[in-house]
Backbone bond lengths (Angstrom), bond angles and torsions (degrees), N, CA, C in turn:
res aa  C-N    CA-C-N  psi(-1)  N-CA   C-N-CA  omega(-1)  CA-C   N-CA-C  phi
1 M - - - 1.461 - - 1.524 109.41 -
2 F 1.306 115.92 138.64 1.465 121.33 178.98 1.533 107.66 -117.52
3 P 1.356 117.68 100.46 1.463 120.55 -172.08 1.520 114.65 -91.49
4 F 1.317 117.03 21.57 1.461 121.11 -177.03 1.525 111.03 -120.08
5 K 1.317 115.42 169.32 1.458 121.68 169.70 1.528 107.53 -101.63
6 M 1.329 116.88 153.13 1.462 119.41 -177.60 1.527 111.95 -111.02
7 A 1.319 114.14 134.73 1.461 121.83 173.18 1.522 108.57 -123.00
8 L 1.312 114.69 161.91 1.460 121.33 177.62 1.516 108.89 -116.35
9 N 1.328 116.61 119.71 1.461 119.96 173.19 1.527 107.66 -78.64
10 A 1.330 116.05 129.24 1.469 120.35 -174.35 1.522 113.38 -60.16
11 S 1.331 117.65 -19.17 1.471 119.68 178.22 1.520 111.51 -57.40
12 T 1.323 116.10 -32.77 1.457 120.86 -178.88 1.529 111.39 -59.64
13 L 1.331 116.32 -29.06 1.464 121.51 -176.86 1.527 113.57 -98.10
14 F 1.317 117.90 4.38 1.473 120.40 -175.61 1.529 113.90 -53.70
15 P 1.342 120.36 -38.12 1.470 118.98 -178.84 1.525 113.90 -61.21
16 F 1.327 117.21 -16.35 1.463 120.24 -176.22 1.532 112.61 -95.38
17 H 1.341 116.61 -4.01 1.475 122.09 174.33 1.530 112.16 53.01
18 L 1.313 115.63 51.75 1.457 121.58 -179.67 1.527 110.70 -92.30
19 D 1.324 116.60 151.29 1.462 118.46 172.32 1.529 108.43 -84.74
20 V 1.337 117.23 175.37 1.457 119.45 -172.38 1.533 112.69 -64.00
21 R 1.306 117.24 -36.17 1.463 118.84 178.21 1.526 110.78 -63.63
22 Q 1.325 116.12 -41.92 1.462 120.00 178.25 1.529 111.14 -65.72
23 Q 1.338 116.99 -37.69 1.463 120.86 177.19 1.526 110.61 -60.96
24 V 1.317 115.68 -46.06 1.465 121.07 179.00 1.529 110.16 -62.51
25 Q 1.325 116.56 -41.80 1.468 121.10 -179.49 1.528 111.13 -62.42
26 I 1.330 116.87 -45.31 1.469 120.50 -179.81 1.519 110.47 -62.68
27 A 1.327 116.80 -43.56 1.472 120.11 178.88 1.517 110.89 -58.48
28 A 1.323 116.23 -42.61 1.460 120.54 -179.55 1.525 111.19 -66.88
29 E 1.324 116.49 -46.58 1.465 120.39 -178.17 1.526 111.54 -63.07
30 A 1.329 116.51 -33.85 1.467 120.49 -178.03 1.520 112.44 -77.17
31 G 1.344 117.29 -18.07 1.455 119.68 177.31 1.513 115.75 106.27
32 Y 1.325 118.19 12.71 1.462 121.15 176.76 1.524 110.18 -76.54
33 E 1.323 115.21 157.62 1.464 121.09 177.65 1.527 112.16 -97.81
34 G 1.335 116.12 -20.89 1.458 119.68 -177.95 1.512 111.80 -145.89
35 I 1.335 115.43 172.05 1.455 121.40 177.79 1.521 109.21 -144.87
36 E 1.333 115.77 144.08 1.462 122.47 169.96 1.525 107.32 -103.62
37 L 1.302 116.51 120.74 1.457 121.56 178.62 1.522 110.40 -99.34
38 W 1.320 115.72 157.03 1.464 122.26 176.41 1.522 108.67 -99.96
39 M 1.327 116.21 135.85 1.458 120.60 -177.73 1.525 111.75 -57.41
40 R 1.311 117.88 -36.08 1.464 119.70 -178.98 1.521 111.35 -62.47
41 D 1.338 117.19 -33.79 1.462 120.81 177.96 1.524 110.97 -74.49
42 I 1.325 116.57 -37.66 1.466 120.49 176.47 1.524 109.94 -63.45
43 E 1.320 116.84 -43.18 1.465 121.05 -179.35 1.530 111.16 -66.56
44 K 1.320 117.49 -36.51 1.464 120.05 176.35 1.525 110.49 -66.35
45 Y 1.307 115.95 -39.94 1.471 121.22 177.35 1.529 109.99 -58.87
46 L 1.334 116.62 -43.60 1.463 120.61 178.84 1.525 111.11 -67.79
47 A 1.339 116.70 -41.13 1.467 120.81 179.92 1.530 111.53 -63.40
48 D 1.325 116.33 -29.22 1.466 121.12 179.48 1.528 112.35 -86.35
49 G 1.323 116.42 7.29 1.453 120.12 176.16 1.511 115.10 100.06
50 G 1.334 116.98 7.84 1.455 120.46 -179.56 1.515 112.49 -71.76
51 N 1.321 115.46 161.88 1.458 122.87 -177.80 1.523 109.41 -124.16
52 L 1.330 117.10 129.71 1.454 120.80 -175.72 1.518 112.51 -63.77
53 Q 1.327 117.15 -37.97 1.463 120.16 178.80 1.533 110.89 -64.39
54 D 1.344 115.59 -37.24 1.470 119.41 177.07 1.522 111.17 -65.35
55 L 1.337 116.28 -40.57 1.458 120.54 -179.65 1.525 110.45 -66.93
56 K 1.322 116.38 -41.74 1.468 119.91 176.97 1.521 110.53 -60.82
57 R 1.314 116.38 -45.32 1.460 121.05 -179.55 1.532 110.80 -62.81
58 Y 1.322 115.80 -39.04 1.463 120.76 179.30 1.529 110.09 -61.89
59 G 1.327 116.38 -46.72 1.459 119.87 177.46 1.516 112.46 -62.29
60 D 1.329 116.00 -43.14 1.465 120.24 179.03 1.526 110.92 -60.50
61 D 1.330 116.27 -43.17 1.466 120.75 -179.06 1.525 111.61 -63.09
62 L 1.326 116.08 -33.40 1.464 120.65 -179.33 1.532 112.45 -87.87
63 G 1.329 116.37 -6.60 1.463 120.12 -179.89 1.509 113.94 77.06
64 I 1.347 116.67 26.44 1.465 121.64 179.83 1.527 109.48 -110.06
65 A 1.325 116.36 125.46 1.456 121.10 176.64 1.532 109.43 -90.27
66 I 1.326 116.80 135.12 1.467 120.96 172.25 1.521 106.05 -85.82
67 V 1.323 116.53 102.26 1.465 120.86 -165.03 1.521 114.37 -94.66
68 N 1.321 117.72 -18.79 1.459 120.99 -178.14 1.519 107.69 -168.32
69 A 1.329 115.36 160.37 1.464 120.92 176.90 1.516 109.38 -127.60
70 I 1.323 115.50 145.83 1.459 122.08 179.07 1.521 108.52 -103.57
71 S 1.328 115.67 124.20 1.454 120.96 -179.66 1.520 109.47 -146.88
72 F 1.325 115.65 170.15 1.462 121.57 -178.67 1.521 108.60 -137.18
73 F 1.307 116.19 104.56 1.462 121.13 177.62 1.539 108.51 -135.14
74 T 1.301 115.32 149.37 1.471 122.21 -169.51 1.533 111.23 -86.28
75 W 1.296 117.27 63.48 1.462 122.54 -176.23 1.529 113.29 -70.62
76 A 1.329 117.62 -20.95 1.469 120.24 -177.30 1.522 111.97 -126.82
77 D 1.320 117.73 23.49 1.457 121.70 -177.77 1.526 110.93 -60.62
78 A 1.333 115.63 147.88 1.468 120.15 179.56 1.517 111.94 -67.67
79 E 1.330 116.95 -24.51 1.471 120.71 -177.25 1.523 109.78 -94.35
80 A 1.316 116.35 128.46 1.463 121.86 -171.72 1.528 112.89 -59.74
81 T 1.328 117.45 -41.74 1.460 120.35 -178.53 1.525 111.09 -65.29
82 A 1.324 116.01 -44.60 1.467 120.18 178.11 1.521 110.46 -62.73
83 R 1.325 116.02 -39.20 1.463 120.33 179.65 1.536 110.79 -64.17
84 K 1.314 116.12 -43.08 1.461 120.82 178.64 1.523 110.50 -63.25
85 Q 1.336 116.65 -43.71 1.464 120.74 178.38 1.529 110.70 -62.49
86 G 1.314 115.93 -37.13 1.453 120.36 178.74 1.516 112.32 -63.88
87 L 1.309 116.96 -40.18 1.465 120.82 178.41 1.522 111.44 -69.20
88 V 1.336 116.60 -36.30 1.466 120.71 175.85 1.525 109.83 -62.82
89 Q 1.336 116.42 -45.13 1.464 120.86 178.11 1.526 110.61 -61.56
90 A 1.331 115.87 -43.82 1.464 120.14 -179.19 1.524 110.95 -60.50
91 E 1.324 116.77 -43.70 1.466 120.04 -179.06 1.530 111.02 -63.89
92 K 1.319 116.03 -42.55 1.467 120.20 178.42 1.528 110.51 -60.28
93 E 1.318 116.27 -46.09 1.459 120.30 -178.16 1.527 111.55 -67.76
94 M 1.320 116.44 -37.54 1.464 119.94 178.59 1.526 111.39 -62.93
95 H 1.306 117.42 -38.94 1.464 120.67 177.78 1.529 110.58 -62.79
96 L 1.340 116.90 -39.69 1.461 120.48 177.12 1.527 110.80 -64.88
97 L 1.324 115.84 -43.79 1.459 119.91 -178.07 1.524 111.60 -66.45
98 A 1.323 116.53 -34.25 1.462 119.93 177.86 1.525 110.41 -59.54
99 Q 1.325 116.83 -37.39 1.466 120.49 178.97 1.531 111.68 -68.14
100 L 1.332 116.21 -25.08 1.463 121.10 177.99 1.528 112.21 -85.00
101 G 1.327 115.89 -9.07 1.449 119.08 -175.16 1.512 112.52 77.59
102 C 1.340 116.55 16.88 1.467 121.78 178.67 1.530 108.53 -82.77
103 P 1.320 118.79 124.11 1.464 120.87 -172.50 1.520 115.91 -83.95
104 A 1.337 117.63 -9.84 1.462 118.10 -169.61 1.521 112.62 -151.61
105 I 1.342 114.41 162.53 1.460 121.87 175.61 1.525 108.36 -143.20
106 A 1.313 116.98 140.54 1.459 121.29 -179.78 1.527 110.72 -73.37
107 A 1.328 115.96 141.47 1.467 121.59 178.60 1.526 109.16 -127.72
108 P 1.345 117.21 80.87 1.462 121.03 178.43 1.527 110.86 -83.16
109 P 1.334 117.52 169.32 1.474 121.46 -179.10 1.529 111.51 -79.23
110 F 1.303 116.06 64.23 1.462 122.82 -177.03 1.528 109.70 -84.34
111 G 1.338 116.38 139.48 1.459 120.64 177.88 1.522 112.34 106.00
112 N 1.308 115.73 -161.15 1.465 122.79 -177.70 1.526 109.08 -89.34
113 V 1.330 116.17 92.54 1.466 120.21 -175.60 1.529 113.23 -118.68
114 E 1.314 117.22 4.07 1.469 120.35 -172.36 1.519 112.67 -55.49
115 H 1.329 116.97 -40.05 1.464 120.16 -175.53 1.528 112.90 -105.66
116 V 1.322 116.10 16.18 1.464 120.55 175.82 1.526 108.10 -88.33
117 T 1.319 117.01 125.52 1.465 119.16 179.46 1.521 109.90 -72.62
118 L 1.318 115.92 160.06 1.456 119.57 178.11 1.532 111.08 -64.80
119 D 1.322 116.90 -33.34 1.471 119.82 176.51 1.525 111.13 -63.80
120 D 1.337 116.91 -44.49 1.462 120.34 178.33 1.531 110.29 -65.98
121 M 1.321 115.80 -37.82 1.454 119.61 178.29 1.532 110.58 -63.91
122 A 1.325 115.89 -36.43 1.462 120.43 178.03 1.526 110.95 -63.01
123 A 1.342 116.33 -40.91 1.466 120.08 178.32 1.527 110.70 -65.39
124 C 1.320 116.61 -39.02 1.471 120.89 177.43 1.522 110.76 -64.80
125 F 1.326 115.86 -40.76 1.460 118.88 -179.30 1.530 110.83 -66.17
126 A 1.323 116.78 -36.01 1.463 120.17 177.03 1.531 110.32 -60.88
127 Q 1.339 116.99 -38.53 1.470 120.55 176.06 1.521 111.04 -63.77
128 L 1.320 115.49 -42.41 1.464 120.33 -179.76 1.525 110.79 -63.42
129 V 1.314 116.76 -41.66 1.464 121.06 179.71 1.525 110.53 -65.58
130 E 1.326 116.69 -35.64 1.468 120.05 177.50 1.532 110.50 -61.20
131 I 1.331 116.11 -41.51 1.470 120.20 175.57 1.525 109.52 -63.13
132 G 1.323 115.86 -41.06 1.452 119.96 178.46 1.516 112.47 -59.91
133 H 1.315 116.29 -40.55 1.464 119.70 178.87 1.523 111.23 -61.64
134 S 1.325 116.55 -35.89 1.471 120.25 -177.91 1.525 112.19 -74.24
135 T 1.327 117.09 -20.15 1.469 120.79 -178.14 1.522 112.88 -106.10
136 G 1.325 116.98 -17.60 1.454 120.27 -176.70 1.513 114.10 85.75
137 V 1.343 116.21 12.88 1.474 121.32 178.89 1.520 108.48 -119.56
138 E 1.317 117.46 128.03 1.457 122.11 -173.02 1.530 112.39 -97.70
139 P 1.349 117.78 128.36 1.461 119.53 174.29 1.536 110.38 -74.27
140 Y 1.326 115.61 134.53 1.460 121.18 172.99 1.526 108.04 -100.12
141 L 1.314 116.58 120.25 1.462 121.97 -178.88 1.527 109.48 -69.94
142 E 1.334 116.10 117.69 1.465 121.18 -176.78 1.524 110.78 -115.46
143 F 1.323 116.45 133.13 1.464 120.10 173.66 1.523 108.91 -104.59
144 W 1.332 113.89 143.50 1.468 121.57 178.25 1.529 109.14 -112.40
145 G 1.312 117.33 128.42 1.461 120.97 -176.34 1.513 114.55 -58.35
146 R 1.323 117.44 -29.00 1.459 120.63 -177.83 1.534 112.50 -101.63
147 A 1.320 118.02 4.96 1.466 120.55 -179.22 1.530 110.46 -67.65
148 R 1.329 116.03 152.26 1.467 121.70 177.94 1.528 111.33 -71.84
149 Q 1.311 115.63 -22.22 1.462 122.84 175.97 1.520 107.12 -149.54
150 L 1.329 116.83 152.44 1.463 122.40 -174.29 1.536 110.21 60.69
151 S 1.326 114.41 59.16 1.464 120.12 -175.84 1.525 113.69 -110.73
152 T 1.330 117.04 -5.48 1.459 120.13 -176.99 1.523 110.87 -134.24
153 L 1.310 115.40 164.40 1.453 120.62 174.86 1.521 110.37 -62.55
154 S 1.329 117.35 -36.44 1.464 120.47 177.54 1.525 111.01 -60.92
155 D 1.341 116.33 -41.25 1.471 120.16 176.43 1.526 110.50 -60.87
156 A 1.318 116.09 -44.77 1.460 120.44 -178.22 1.528 110.59 -63.53
157 L 1.336 116.69 -41.24 1.461 119.95 177.71 1.524 110.87 -63.12
158 S 1.329 116.95 -38.51 1.461 121.06 178.31 1.525 111.02 -64.31
159 V 1.336 116.63 -45.80 1.471 120.81 178.42 1.527 109.99 -60.99
160 A 1.316 116.57 -43.26 1.465 120.52 -179.91 1.522 111.06 -61.18
161 L 1.322 116.69 -44.88 1.461 120.78 -178.62 1.529 111.60 -67.54
162 Q 1.328 116.50 -43.21 1.461 120.83 -176.19 1.528 112.79 -76.08
163 S 1.318 117.34 -13.87 1.463 120.04 -179.24 1.523 112.25 -69.46
164 G 1.321 116.28 -21.25 1.452 120.28 -177.25 1.514 113.44 80.51
165 L 1.319 116.37 3.64 1.467 121.50 -179.22 1.527 109.75 -91.61
166 P 1.317 118.05 142.56 1.462 120.22 -174.74 1.523 115.05 -83.92
167 D 1.317 117.15 -15.19 1.462 118.62 -167.58 1.522 113.32 -139.53
168 V 1.330 117.98 39.52 1.462 121.07 178.44 1.523 109.81 -61.35
169 K 1.321 115.06 137.43 1.461 120.54 176.96 1.524 109.68 -110.93
170 I 1.322 116.15 132.51 1.466 123.35 -176.03 1.526 109.43 -105.21
171 L 1.319 115.76 138.64 1.463 122.25 173.80 1.524 107.52 -90.97
172 L 1.315 116.82 123.52 1.463 122.57 -177.81 1.525 110.91 -105.27
173 D 1.327 115.54 145.36 1.462 120.78 -178.64 1.524 108.56 -149.99
174 P 1.337 119.17 117.54 1.470 121.04 -179.06 1.525 113.26 -55.49
175 Y 1.331 117.56 -38.71 1.463 120.91 179.82 1.526 110.57 -61.75
176 H 1.315 117.73 -45.49 1.468 120.48 -179.21 1.530 111.58 -71.92
177 M 1.306 117.30 -30.45 1.469 119.37 173.76 1.526 109.55 -64.03
178 Y 1.308 116.27 -41.08 1.469 121.84 -179.69 1.520 111.76 -67.08
179 T 1.325 117.22 -51.93 1.466 119.61 -175.50 1.524 112.33 -68.61
180 G 1.320 117.54 -27.64 1.462 120.40 179.11 1.513 114.09 -90.44
181 G 1.333 116.24 -9.85 1.461 120.21 178.74 1.520 114.55 83.61
182 S 1.333 117.62 22.66 1.469 120.41 177.66 1.529 109.90 -73.59
183 A 1.313 116.49 132.02 1.455 120.87 178.36 1.527 109.90 -74.97
184 V 1.305 116.63 132.28 1.458 120.72 -178.23 1.529 111.07 -60.02
185 N 1.338 117.59 -36.60 1.465 118.80 -177.56 1.525 112.87 -67.69
186 N 1.349 117.37 -10.48 1.466 119.55 174.33 1.525 111.91 -66.94
187 L 1.326 116.26 -17.80 1.465 119.66 176.55 1.525 111.40 -61.74
188 A 1.325 116.95 -20.97 1.458 120.91 179.82 1.531 112.12 -65.09
189 Y 1.326 117.02 -16.95 1.468 120.54 -179.87 1.530 112.07 -83.82
190 L 1.317 116.85 -6.35 1.462 120.61 -177.27 1.520 111.51 -96.21
191 K 1.317 115.23 148.27 1.455 122.49 168.80 1.528 107.63 -104.25
192 G 1.311 116.26 152.98 1.457 120.37 -177.93 1.516 113.24 -54.64
193 R 1.329 117.21 -35.93 1.466 120.46 -177.26 1.522 112.23 -68.39
194 N 1.340 117.40 -14.40 1.463 120.94 179.59 1.529 113.07 -101.19
195 I 1.327 116.64 11.67 1.455 121.79 176.75 1.523 107.80 -111.72
196 G 1.330 116.64 122.05 1.456 120.04 -179.33 1.510 112.11 -80.45
197 I 1.313 115.86 -55.32 1.465 122.26 178.83 1.528 106.88 -158.45
198 V 1.314 116.54 157.63 1.464 121.67 -179.97 1.519 108.58 -123.51
199 H 1.329 115.60 124.13 1.458 119.34 176.02 1.520 109.54 -79.77
200 A 1.307 115.34 136.56 1.456 121.79 -179.75 1.523 108.92 -103.41
201 N 1.314 116.19 119.20 1.459 122.30 177.77 1.517 108.94 -162.57
202 D 1.304 116.11 178.62 1.459 121.99 178.97 1.522 107.07 -146.13
203 Y 1.323 115.85 171.54 1.463 120.51 -178.30 1.525 108.66 -147.21
204 P 1.341 116.31 145.15 1.462 120.60 -179.38 1.530 111.62 -82.45
205 A 1.308 116.76 168.58 1.466 121.24 175.94 1.523 111.06 -73.49
206 V 1.326 116.41 -27.48 1.465 122.94 178.83 1.515 108.38 -128.58
207 P 1.361 117.98 127.68 1.463 129.85 1.78 1.533 112.21 -62.30
208 D 1.332 115.44 157.80 1.456 119.30 -176.71 1.525 111.11 -76.22
209 R 1.319 115.02 177.31 1.456 121.48 -175.00 1.528 112.57 -56.72
210 A 1.325 116.87 -35.06 1.469 120.92 -175.24 1.519 113.02 -73.30
211 T 1.324 117.63 -25.28 1.472 119.92 -173.24 1.523 114.26 -119.57
212 I 1.321 117.41 -8.39 1.461 119.98 -178.16 1.525 110.56 -60.77
213 Q 1.334 116.55 147.43 1.458 122.21 -179.14 1.526 109.78 -126.40
214 D 1.330 115.18 167.61 1.467 119.88 -179.89 1.521 112.18 -52.28
215 K 1.330 116.36 -40.06 1.462 120.46 -176.66 1.525 112.87 -65.27
216 D 1.335 116.83 -15.24 1.460 120.97 -178.54 1.529 112.61 -87.41
217 R 1.316 117.46 -5.38 1.462 119.38 176.92 1.531 110.13 -57.28
218 V 1.315 115.57 148.56 1.465 120.49 179.43 1.528 109.06 -127.98
219 F 1.322 115.52 170.38 1.460 120.58 179.11 1.532 110.35 -60.47
220 P 1.323 117.44 146.62 1.465 120.34 175.51 1.524 111.21 -52.28
221 G 1.331 114.93 133.36 1.458 120.36 -179.26 1.508 114.72 92.16
222 D 1.348 117.08 -11.76 1.464 120.71 -178.85 1.528 112.54 -96.35
223 G 1.325 118.53 0.20 1.461 121.79 -177.26 1.516 111.40 -128.44
224 I 1.326 115.15 -149.83 1.467 120.58 -174.24 1.519 113.24 -110.61
225 A 1.323 118.37 5.55 1.465 121.10 -179.74 1.532 110.17 -64.18
226 P 1.336 117.59 140.91 1.475 120.98 178.62 1.529 111.34 -80.49
227 A 1.319 116.01 64.03 1.462 121.24 -173.02 1.525 112.27 -59.33
228 A 1.318 117.51 -41.43 1.463 120.39 -178.45 1.524 110.89 -64.03
229 E 1.316 116.93 -39.21 1.473 120.81 178.54 1.525 110.58 -68.72
230 I 1.324 116.36 -40.78 1.469 120.16 176.49 1.529 109.44 -60.55
231 A 1.318 116.69 -45.47 1.464 120.52 179.80 1.521 111.20 -61.37
232 R 1.323 116.69 -41.81 1.469 120.51 -179.53 1.527 110.92 -62.49
233 L 1.335 116.49 -43.96 1.459 120.46 -178.77 1.531 111.48 -68.64
234 L 1.323 116.42 -37.64 1.466 119.63 176.62 1.522 110.17 -63.32
235 D 1.320 115.94 -43.50 1.458 121.04 179.81 1.528 110.50 -62.99
236 Q 1.320 116.66 -43.79 1.460 120.58 179.01 1.526 111.69 -64.13
237 A 1.328 116.58 -31.45 1.463 120.89 179.15 1.530 111.44 -73.98
238 G 1.319 116.17 -11.10 1.449 119.88 -178.36 1.512 113.34 87.98
239 Y 1.341 116.22 18.00 1.468 120.24 178.26 1.524 109.01 -92.24
240 H 1.322 115.63 118.45 1.463 120.92 179.57 1.522 110.77 -134.87
241 E 1.327 114.87 28.44 1.459 120.35 178.88 1.531 109.79 -92.62
242 Y 1.328 117.14 -143.10 1.466 120.38 -168.31 1.530 114.66 -84.31
243 L 1.324 114.74 134.48 1.452 122.55 156.61 1.528 105.28 -99.25
244 S 1.324 116.97 135.11 1.462 120.29 -176.23 1.519 109.94 -123.74
245 L 1.326 115.45 117.45 1.462 121.55 -177.88 1.529 110.24 -66.33
246 E 1.334 116.34 112.31 1.461 120.81 -179.31 1.524 109.94 -124.14
247 L 1.329 115.52 103.94 1.454 122.44 177.47 1.530 109.46 -120.23
248 F 1.327 115.56 160.83 1.462 121.46 176.20 1.528 110.03 -132.10
249 I 1.317 115.84 36.66 1.463 121.74 179.04 1.519 108.60 -69.65
250 A 1.327 116.40 130.34 1.470 120.74 -171.91 1.526 113.36 -80.17
251 D 1.331 117.63 -26.64 1.466 119.69 -173.61 1.527 108.85 -148.71
252 F 1.313 116.82 122.66 1.458 122.15 179.07 1.522 112.27 -102.15
253 G 1.321 116.12 17.64 1.455 119.17 178.87 1.518 111.98 66.90
254 D 1.332 116.47 -131.07 1.469 119.81 -176.78 1.525 112.70 -93.26
255 Q 1.345 117.70 10.25 1.459 120.00 177.82 1.529 110.86 -75.54
256 T 1.311 115.83 143.27 1.455 120.47 175.35 1.526 109.47 -83.43
257 A 1.334 115.93 169.55 1.461 120.55 177.21 1.526 110.29 -59.43
258 L 1.331 116.47 -40.15 1.457 120.23 179.68 1.528 110.92 -67.48
259 D 1.318 117.13 -38.57 1.472 121.17 176.19 1.529 110.10 -57.52
260 V 1.318 115.52 -48.08 1.466 121.64 -177.08 1.528 110.56 -63.71
261 A 1.329 115.70 -45.05 1.465 119.83 -179.12 1.526 111.22 -62.87
262 K 1.323 117.19 -43.24 1.463 120.77 179.50 1.524 111.30 -65.76
263 L 1.333 116.20 -41.87 1.463 120.17 178.88 1.520 110.46 -62.70
264 G 1.329 116.22 -43.40 1.460 120.20 179.89 1.510 112.62 -63.35
265 L 1.308 116.82 -37.70 1.466 120.87 178.22 1.525 110.42 -64.67
266 S 1.314 115.67 -46.90 1.460 120.19 -179.09 1.529 111.68 -62.94
267 K 1.331 116.10 -46.20 1.462 119.91 -178.04 1.537 111.61 -67.71
268 S 1.318 116.82 -36.34 1.462 120.08 179.40 1.521 110.98 -64.58
269 K 1.335 116.12 -44.78 1.456 119.93 -178.88 1.528 111.72 -65.31
270 Q 1.320 115.78 -32.97 1.458 119.10 179.12 1.531 110.67 -75.07
271 A 1.335 116.78 -45.88 1.463 120.65 -175.73 1.525 112.77 -68.65
272 F 1.330 116.85 -36.81 1.466 120.97 -175.99 1.531 112.23 -102.40
273 S 1.308 116.35 28.09 1.460 119.65 175.88 1.528 109.44 -75.73
274 V 1.318 115.34 157.83 1.468 122.49 -178.68 1.513 108.25 -124.27
275 E 1.310 116.16 138.34 1.462 119.80 -179.98 1.523 110.29 -62.05
276 E 1.326 115.54 144.73 1.460 121.24 -178.57 1.536 112.53 -59.69
277 S 1.332 116.49 -29.62 1.468 121.50 -175.93 1.518 112.66 -87.02
278 R 1.354 117.07 21.40 1.455 120.52 -176.93 1.537 110.86 -59.63
279 T 1.312 115.37 156.15 1.465 122.13 176.26 1.520 107.74 -93.71
280 S 1.304 116.21 131.20 1.469 119.84 -179.61 1.508 109.95 -70.06
281 G 1.354 115.41 143.14 1.458 120.46 179.80 1.499 110.39 -97.24
């Protein structure tokens, strides 16, 4: 049983150099229900004369929801000016996403965060969420396994708790859990309402944890990630929203973008399936 919805992160299609409309089209043709777009692609679309209302309508017509956006802004930078600029950028991008009907934006620990305490980061995140409330777009707190700060699920839980906010949503990613050393069973501490979106990916045993890079990610089920256990814990937590296929493979050989998208959908559903006899959370 597959108790989730599937989205396609546009990063998976980067080798094909598609514009956002083409990305949305491929996701729809392959059978996905949603898509995660990258702000840089949205901004290029606008610079080339595109219209956000047209893009929203195009997605609606194809039955594809724009479920989240990937961006990089310095919301928790140690330097006050950079932090302020990051919040300005975030607000601008959130206003654009609101016009697309996109409900969320990723908030990873981008910038100079090495000496920022988790308590200070929590205060910064509360500011970011306040901006989100004013725009109607919610930041998803994302941890990066190789970040100098906010590198584990435990860190993210601490930031969420210390923020004083009742409903922080965390972006989960098996690759970042692996590289940062987050224990998979820590997912048991989450409730579905506190999970924003889950990236679907896998990683091989070689290169090892210390040297593996984003480009080494593989399709779900092709590596050593405990995908079935992750799926079981998500299901028990009551999370039945989107898994989003996020790969950074540089070359897919002679496969087309549609081939890759269809393969990723099939492999994700197989790897993250849950046994019928699961225990409800």
